C-alpha positions in Angstrom: 56.7 55.7 50.1 55.7 54.6 53.6 52.9 56.8 54.9 52.2 55.4 58.4 48.5 55.6 58.8 46.6 55.2 62.0 43.3 53.5 61.7 41.4 50.4 62.7 41.3 47.6 60.2 41.7 47.6 56.5 44.8 48.7 54.6 46.8 51.2 56.7 49.6 52.2 54.4 50.6 52.2 50.8 53.8 51.1 49.2 54.8 52.1 45.7 58.3 52.0 44.2 60.2 53.9 41.5 63.0 52.6 39.3 65.7 54.5 41.3 64.1 54.6 44.7 61.1 53.8 47.0 58.3 55.4 49.0 56.0 54.3 51.9 52.8 56.1 52.8 50.0 55.3 55.4 47.1 57.6 56.4 50.3 57.1 54.9 52.7 56.1 52.2 56.1 54.3 51.7 58.1 54.8 48.6 61.0 52.5 47.8 63.6 53.8 45.3 64.9 50.6 43.7 68.5 51.8 43.0 69.6 48.2 43.3 67.1 47.0 40.6 68.4 49.5 38.1 72.0 48.5 38.9 71.3 44.8 38.4 69.0 45.1 35.3 70.8 48.0 33.5 74.4 46.9 32.5 75.3 50.4 31.5 74.6 51.9 34.9 77.0 52.0 37.8 75.9 51.7 41.4 76.7 55.3 42.4 74.9 56.7 39.4 71.8 54.6 40.4 72.0 56.0 43.9 72.4 59.6 42.6 69.4 59.1 40.3 67.4 57.8 43.3 68.2 60.8 45.4 67.2 63.2 42.5 64.0 61.3 41.8 63.1 61.7 45.4 63.0 65.4 44.9 60.5 64.9 42.1 58.2 62.9 44.4 58.5 65.4 47.2 57.6 68.2 44.9 54.2 66.5 44.3 53.2 67.6 47.8 53.6 64.6 50.0 53.3 65.2 53.7 56.6 64.4 55.5 54.8 63.5 58.7 53.1 60.6 56.7 55.7 59.7 54.1 58.9 57.7 54.2 61.1 57.6 51.1 64.1 55.3 51.0 66.7 53.9 48.6 67.0 50.1 49.0 70.8 50.3 49.4 70.3 52.8 52.3 67.6 50.8 54.1 68.8 47.3 53.5 69.5 46.7 57.2 65.8 46.6 57.9 64.8 45.0 54.6 67.2 42.2 54.7 65.7 40.1 57.6 62.3 40.2 55.8 64.0 39.5 52.5 65.6 36.4 54.0 62.3 35.0 55.1 60.9 35.5 51.6 64.0 34.1 49.9 63.8 30.9 52.0 60.3 30.3 50.6 60.9 30.9 46.8 62.6 28.3 44.8 64.9 28.9 41.8 62.4 27.3 39.4 59.6 29.5 40.8 61.7 32.6 40.1 62.6 31.5 36.6 59.0 30.6 35.8 57.6 33.9 37.2 60.1 36.3 35.8 61.5 34.5 32.7 65.0 34.6 34.1 67.7 32.6 32.3 70.7 30.7 33.7 72.9 33.4 32.1 71.3 36.2 34.2 73.3 37.5 37.1 72.2 36.0 40.5 71.3 39.5 41.8 68.2 39.4 39.6 67.0 36.2 41.3 67.7 37.6 44.8 66.0 41.0 44.0 62.5 39.4 43.9 62.7 39.1 47.7 64.0 42.7 48.1 61.2 44.0 45.9 58.6 42.3 48.1 60.1 43.2 51.5 58.4 46.6 51.8 55.0 44.9 51.5 55.3 43.9 55.1 55.2 46.2 58.1 58.0 44.2 59.7 60.3 46.1 57.3 59.5 49.4 59.2 59.8 48.6 62.9 60.4 52.2 63.9 56.9 53.3 63.1 54.7 50.5 61.9 53.1 47.7 63.9 53.8 44.1 62.7 50.6 42.8 61.1 49.6 46.1 59.6 48.3 45.5 56.1 49.8 47.1 53.0 48.1 48.4 49.9 50.2 48.4 46.7 49.2 50.3 43.5 51.3 48.8 40.7 51.8 48.6 37.0 51.0 45.2 35.4 54.7 44.5 34.8 55.2 44.3 38.6 52.5 41.7 39.0 54.7 38.6 39.1 56.6 39.9 42.1 53.6 40.5 44.2 51.8 37.3 43.2 54.7 35.4 44.6 54.8 37.8 47.5 51.1 37.1 48.4 51.7 33.3 48.2 54.7 33.6 50.5 52.7 35.8 52.9 50.3 33.0 53.5 53.0 30.6 54.5 54.7 33.2 56.8 51.3 33.9 58.3 51.7 37.6 57.6 48.9 39.7 56.1 48.9 39.6 52.3 49.4 43.0 50.6 46.4 44.2 48.8 47.0 45.0 45.1 45.5 47.3 42.5 46.7 47.5 38.9 47.2 50.9 37.2 47.3 51.5 33.4 50.4 52.3 31.5 50.4 55.8 30.1 50.5 55.4 26.3 53.4 56.8 24.4 52.7 59.9 22.3 52.6 57.7 19.3 49.7 55.7 20.6 48.6 52.6 22.5 50.6 50.3 20.4 53.9 51.9 21.4 55.7 52.1 24.7 56.7 55.3 26.4 60.4 55.3 27.0 62.4 57.7 29.2 65.4 57.2 26.8 63.4 58.2 23.6 62.4 61.8 23.9 59.8 61.7 21.2 57.6 59.2 23.1 57.1 61.1 26.3 56.5 64.5 28.0 59.2 65.2 30.6 58.8 67.1 33.8 61.9 69.0 32.8 60.5 70.1 29.4 59.8 73.7 28.8 56.2 74.8 27.7 57.6 75.3 24.2 59.0 71.7 24.1 55.8 70.3 25.5 53.6 71.9 22.9 56.0 71.0 20.1 56.0 67.3 21.1 52.2 67.2 21.4 51.7 68.9 18.0 54.4 66.7 16.2 54.1 63.3 17.8 50.8 62.9 19.6 48.7 60.3 17.7 45.4 61.6 16.5 42.2 59.7 16.3 40.7 62.4 14.2 40.0 62.4 10.5 42.9 62.6 8.0 41.4 65.7 6.4 39.3 68.6 7.7 36.3 67.2 5.7 36.7 63.7 7.2 36.9 65.1 10.7 33.9 67.2 10.3 32.0 64.3 8.7 33.0 61.4 10.9 34.5 62.9 14.0 37.4 61.5 16.1 37.9 58.1 17.6 38.4 59.0 21.2 39.6 55.5 22.2 42.8 55.8 20.2 43.3 59.6 20.3 46.3 60.3 22.5 45.6 64.0 23.2 42.1 63.2 24.5 43.4 60.2 26.5 45.9 62.5 28.2 43.3 65.1 28.9 41.3 62.4 30.7 44.2 62.1 33.1 45.3 65.7 33.5 42.2 67.9 33.0 40.6 68.4 36.3 37.4 69.9 35.0 35.1 66.9 34.2 32.5 69.1 32.6 35.0 70.6 30.2 36.3 67.1 29.4 32.8 65.9 28.6 32.2 68.9 26.3 35.5 68.3 24.5 34.8 64.6 24.1 31.3 65.2 22.6 32.5 68.0 20.3 35.6 66.1 19.1 33.8 62.8 18.6 31.0 64.6 16.6 33.4 66.5 14.4 32.6 69.9 15.8 36.1 70.2 17.3 39.4 69.7 15.4 42.5 67.8 16.4 44.6 71.0 16.5 42.2 72.5 19.1 42.4 69.4 21.3 46.2 69.4 21.1 46.3 73.1 22.0 44.1 72.5 25.1 46.3 69.6 26.1 49.5 71.7 25.7 48.0 74.4 27.9 47.0 71.9 30.6 50.3 70.0 30.7 52.5 73.1 30.5 50.7 74.6 33.5 51.2 71.4 35.5 54.8 71.1 34.6 55.6 74.7 35.4 54.0 74.3 38.8 56.0 71.1 39.5 59.2 72.7 38.4 58.7 75.6 40.7 57.9 73.3 43.6 60.9 71.1 42.9 63.2 74.2 43.1 62.1 74.5 46.8 63.2 70.9 47.6 66.8 70.9 48.9 69.0 68.0 50.0 68.1 68.7 53.7 64.4 68.1 52.9 65.2 64.8 51.1 67.2 63.6 54.1 64.2 64.4 56.3 61.9 62.2 54.1 64.5 59.5 54.2 64.9 59.4 58.0 62.8 56.4 59.3 63.4 57.4 63.0 61.6 60.8 62.8 59.3 61.4 65.7 56.6 62.7 63.3 56.3 59.2 61.8 55.4 57.8 65.2 52.5 60.1 65.9 50.0 57.2 66.4 52.3 54.3 66.3 54.6 52.8 68.9 57.8 51.4 67.5 58.1 47.6 67.4 60.7 45.1 66.4 59.7 42.0 64.4 58.3 39.4 66.9 60.3 36.4 65.8 60.4 34.5 62.5 57.3 33.2 60.8 56.1 29.8 61.8 57.6 27.0 59.8 55.5 25.5 57.0 55.8 22.6 54.6 58.5 23.0 52.1 57.3 24.5 48.8 57.3 22.2 45.8 59.2 23.4 42.8 57.1 24.4 39.8 
C-alpha cells in the first residue's frame, strides 16, 4: 500500500506487500500485490488466476478500513511501467552469486525468480511513485522475517544508488492453531482461521485444533495452571482482544489454574467470530469500482500535499560490486 504522507523528516510512507498484490501508505501506505511472485514461485498457478486473486485480495484489504485518499494498492503486473526503471537500477547492482547466496536459488530455478528480487525491492523507493511521492522520501517497511533477504540486499543497493534506505521492522508469524512448532498454511484448513469462515466454523476449529498449554486433566490444570507461552488460544487473544485489562485477568486466572482451557477457547471464539463477521460485512460493501479507485495512482486525492515528480536521472555510478 502506498499512503502518501506529508510531513517533515522521518519515514513518510509505508510499503507492505501481499502474495497476490501490493499496497502503499504514507500519512500513508502503499500495498503491492505480488501477483508476479505467485506466478513464478507457484507452478500450479496461471498468470490470470494470480491476477484475479490479487484483485480479490485487494477487497479484503480495503475492507479493513484504509483511507483511499492515503492509500495506493497495485498489482505488480499493472504497475510495472513505473516499477521497471527502478527495478533496472537495482538489477544492475545485484550479481547472480549474490542472489543465489541470499535466496538459496538453484541453477534449475526459472530466471524469473532471480529477476523478481529487484521487482520486490522497487516499491521501497519513492521514485516508483512519481505521480504523488517526492524522490528522496523515505519508506518504512513492516515485514515478516522470510522477506528479510530481499530488503537487506535492497538497503545495500540503496547506499550505492545514493537513495534513502528503507527502514525495516520485523513482525512475528502468527502461529498455526497446532502451536508454535507448526506453520500456518492457507492450503491446510485445520491450521488457520479464515476471514471467510462462519462463526460456527471458527469455534469448531478453535475447540478441535487450537493447541492448549493447560493441564491434561482438570486436576492438573487446577493444580499447575496453564503455560501461556505455548497456549495458542491465549496467544491469539493477545492479538485480537482489545481490552488489555480483561486480557490480564484471563492470563492470571488461566496461569493459576482458576480458569480452564475450554473457557479461554470460548472467549477466543467469541472475539474472532465478531471480528470476522464485521469484516465480512465491510467486504460486501467493496465493489470493483472502489478497488479500481484504490488502484489508480493518478488520483488527485493522493496529491493533496505532494507535487508530482519524475525521477531525476539515474543514480550516480559507483564501483562495481564484487561477487560474494
